[in-house]
Every structure is written in C-alpha cells, then in structure tokens.
C-alpha positions in Angstrom: -91.9 -89.6 -35.6 -92.8 -92.7 -37.8 -93.3 -96.2 -37.4 -90.2 -98.3 -36.4 -89.6 -102.0 -37.3 -89.2 -104.4 -34.5 -86.9 -107.5 -35.1 -86.0 -111.0 -33.4 -82.7 -112.3 -32.9 -83.1 -114.2 -36.0 -83.2 -110.8 -38.0 -86.8 -111.4 -39.0 -89.3 -108.6 -38.6 -91.9 -109.5 -36.0 -93.9 -106.2 -35.7 -93.9 -102.2 -35.6 -93.3 -99.8 -32.8 -94.3 -96.1 -32.8 -91.4 -93.7 -31.5 -92.6 -90.7 -29.7 -91.4 -87.3 -31.5 -90.4 -85.7 -28.3 -87.8 -88.1 -27.7 -86.4 -89.3 -31.1 -86.8 -86.6 -33.2 -85.9 -83.4 -31.5 -83.3 -80.5 -32.7 -79.9 -81.7 -32.2 -77.5 -78.9 -30.4 -73.9 -80.2 -30.7 -72.7 -77.9 -27.7 -75.2 -79.0 -25.4 -74.2 -83.0 -26.5 -70.4 -81.7 -25.7 -71.2 -80.2 -22.6 -72.8 -83.3 -21.1 -70.2 -85.6 -22.7 -67.3 -83.5 -21.1 -69.0 -83.6 -17.6 -69.4 -87.3 -17.6 -65.9 -87.9 -18.7 -64.7 -85.2 -16.0 -66.7 -86.7 -13.4 -65.2 -90.4 -13.9 -61.7 -89.0 -13.3 -60.8 -90.3 -9.7 -58.3 -87.1 -8.9 -56.5 -89.1 -6.4 -52.7 -88.2 -7.7 -50.8 -87.1 -4.8 -47.1 -85.8 -4.1 -45.0 -84.6 -0.8 -43.9 -81.3 -0.4 -41.1 -80.4 1.4 -43.1 -80.1 4.8 -44.4 -83.6 4.2 -41.4 -85.3 3.5 -39.6 -87.2 6.6 -36.3 -85.9 8.0 -34.4 -82.4 8.0 -34.2 -81.9 11.6 -30.9 -80.9 11.4 -28.4 -78.8 8.9 -27.0 -81.3 6.0 -23.3 -79.5 6.1 -21.7 -76.7 7.6 -22.7 -73.3 6.2 -19.1 -72.6 5.1 -16.0 -73.9 3.7 -17.4 -76.8 2.1 -17.5 -75.2 -1.5 -21.0 -76.0 -1.9 -24.1 -74.1 -1.9 -25.4 -73.4 1.5 -28.2 -75.8 2.8 -30.6 -75.9 5.7 -32.6 -78.8 5.5 -32.4 -82.0 3.3 -36.2 -81.9 2.6 -35.4 -78.9 0.3 -36.6 -79.7 -3.3 -33.0 -79.7 -4.6 -32.1 -82.4 -2.5 -32.6 -86.3 -3.4 -35.5 -87.6 -1.6 -36.5 -84.1 -0.8 -40.3 -82.6 -1.5 -41.7 -82.0 -4.8 -42.6 -78.5 -6.0 -46.0 -77.7 -6.9 -46.8 -81.4 -7.6 -50.3 -82.5 -7.9 -52.6 -83.2 -4.9 -55.9 -85.0 -4.5 -58.6 -82.7 -6.1 -62.0 -83.3 -7.6 -62.8 -82.9 -11.5 -66.3 -83.1 -11.0 -68.7 -80.6 -13.2 -72.1 -80.0 -12.7 -75.0 -80.0 -15.4 -78.6 -79.2 -14.7 -81.0 -82.5 -15.0 -82.7 -80.6 -17.7 -79.9 -80.1 -19.8 -78.9 -83.6 -19.2 -82.5 -85.0 -20.3 -82.4 -82.6 -23.3 -78.7 -84.2 -24.5 -80.1 -87.8 -24.2 -82.9 -86.8 -26.4 -80.6 -85.4 -28.9 -78.2 -88.3 -28.4 -81.2 -90.9 -29.4 -82.4 -88.8 -32.2 -79.0 -88.6 -33.9 -79.0 -92.7 -33.9 -82.3 -92.4 -35.5 -81.5 -90.0 -38.1 -78.2 -92.0 -38.9 -80.1 -95.0 -39.3 -78.1 -96.5 -36.5 -81.0 -97.6 -34.1 -82.2 -101.3 -34.0 -85.3 -102.3 -32.1 -85.5 -106.0 -30.7 -88.6 -107.5 -29.3 -86.5 -109.7 -26.9 -83.1 -110.9 -26.6 -83.0 -114.6 -25.0 -80.2 -116.9 -25.3 -80.6 -120.4 -23.9 -77.4 -120.4 -22.4 -74.3 -118.2 -21.5 -72.4 -118.7 -24.3 -70.1 -116.0 -26.3 -70.2 -118.1 -29.5 -74.1 -117.7 -29.6 -74.1 -114.0 -28.7 -71.3 -113.4 -31.6 -73.5 -115.3 -34.3 -76.5 -113.2 -33.3 -74.7 -110.3 -33.6 -73.5 -111.1 -37.0 -76.9 -111.9 -38.1 -77.8 -108.4 -37.1 -75.1 -106.9 -39.0 -74.1 -105.0 -35.8 -70.4 -105.3 -35.0 -70.3 -102.4 -32.6 -73.3 -101.5 -30.5 -74.6 -100.6 -27.1 -77.6 -102.9 -26.2 -80.1 -101.3 -23.8 -82.2 -103.9 -21.8 -85.5 -103.2 -19.6 -84.3 -105.2 -16.9 -81.4 -107.3 -15.7 -80.6 -110.4 -18.2 -77.6 -112.0 -16.7 -77.3 -114.6 -19.7 -76.8 -111.7 -22.0 -74.8 -109.7 -19.8 -72.3 -112.6 -19.2 -72.7 -113.9 -22.8 -71.3 -110.3 -24.0 -68.5 -109.4 -21.6 -65.6 -110.5 -23.6 -67.0 -109.3 -27.2 -65.0 -106.1 -27.9 -66.8 -103.1 -29.1 -70.2 -104.4 -27.3 -71.7 -103.2 -24.3 -74.7 -104.5 -22.6 -76.5 -101.8 -20.4 -79.8 -101.9 -18.5 -82.1 -98.8 -19.0 -81.3 -97.1 -15.4 -77.6 -96.4 -16.9 -78.4 -95.0 -20.2 -76.1 -92.3 -20.6 -75.5 -89.9 -23.4 -71.6 -90.6 -23.8 -72.3 -94.4 -24.5 -74.9 -93.7 -26.6 -72.8 -91.4 -29.2 -69.7 -93.7 -28.3 -71.2 -96.8 -30.2 -72.0 -97.2 -33.9 -75.2 -98.8 -33.4 -77.7 -98.7 -30.7 -80.0 -101.5 -30.0 -83.2 -101.2 -27.9 -85.2 -104.1 -26.4 -88.7 -102.9 -27.1 -90.0 -103.0 -23.5 -87.2 -100.6 -22.9 -88.6 -97.7 -25.2 -91.6 -97.5 -22.3 -88.9 -96.9 -19.6 -87.0 -94.3 -21.9 -90.5 -92.3 -22.4 -91.2 -92.3 -18.6 -87.7 -91.1 -17.7 -87.3 -88.3 -20.3 -90.8 -87.1 -20.9 -91.4 -83.7 -19.0 
C-alpha cells in the first residue's frame, strides 16, 4: 500500500503514513461483507415481542353460555381466540435472532470494508482531533473545513470533548477503535481515522 497524507483539523497536510497492504488493500468479496452485516443487524434485534395464547389468558373456568338454545355457535371457554379478550393464535413469542460468524470471517470482512474506503478515496487520516472545549459549533466548523459531512470518526482512545461535541450532529458518529465494525464503516460515506488508531487496527487485524 502506498503512502497516505496525514492532515490536521485545519485541513493542512502535516505528514505521511504508510498503510499496511494486507489490511487496506485486499480483495473485496461482497458476499462476505453481506454475511457479516446481516449478522450484526440480526444480533441487534431484541426479539422480545410476546403475546398470550389461550392457555395464558385469565379466565375461562366456566362455560360462557349454555350449549343449546341460544342460536349461537357452541363455546366452551372465554379464552378462545374467537372471543373478545381471548388468546392469540400463532402470535410472536420471545426469541433470539442471533447469528454466528467465525472470528476469521469477521476480521476478513473488516479488512475488506477498510479497503473499500481506500479505493473510493473516502478515507481521511488526521494527526489529532483536539477541540478546546465541548462545542458543537466548533466541531461543525472543523467538519466543513475537512469537507466531510457524513463520516465515521475512529479514535484511538476516549475523547470526551470530541464525543460530546459531535453527539447532536446528524450523519456523524465518533467511535473508539475497540468498537470498529463492518456495518458502521460501510454505512457512512467517509471514514476518518486518527493516526494513532492505525497502529491499533494493525494489531487487531493482522494474523
């Protein structure tokens, strides 16, 4: 992989960094990316929807009305699904939507997602992203200067000033390197990496 320019928050080039080719320049297989993204979204589903069947509904200890003579269909319990307030037929019950994908495939997919951003010229590397105070207006000014209005910003460590300054800005997400994942990398148009985070990505993704 060639050298990449490193910028400051003013948009000025300050240095260069070499990105490892076995992370930022690998063959991209769409079916692998799809498998991991589907797994992530499925694992986020709560699966807590629940209804009561006829055996769960309160009541039904006696026959609602006599068997004959009323002109109505015979009924043995008020818990029947045809009765108002009765049980639900084939309603949803709590379940798990979780899927499993091997650690090897997840790492491979993350390399592919990072490669995609490199090839699309949607990767920006910053030396630092330090703000003097927690201020959304200041953060927006920096993003406009960098010409990135839809971006995932990956930091190497906790940065409360940056995280709180960006929390109300739409289409922008600040994430620590520990949480880096395929879905968020692909979801946002640009990927902004702080230079110290690159070393951590290498340690995490190299075999």
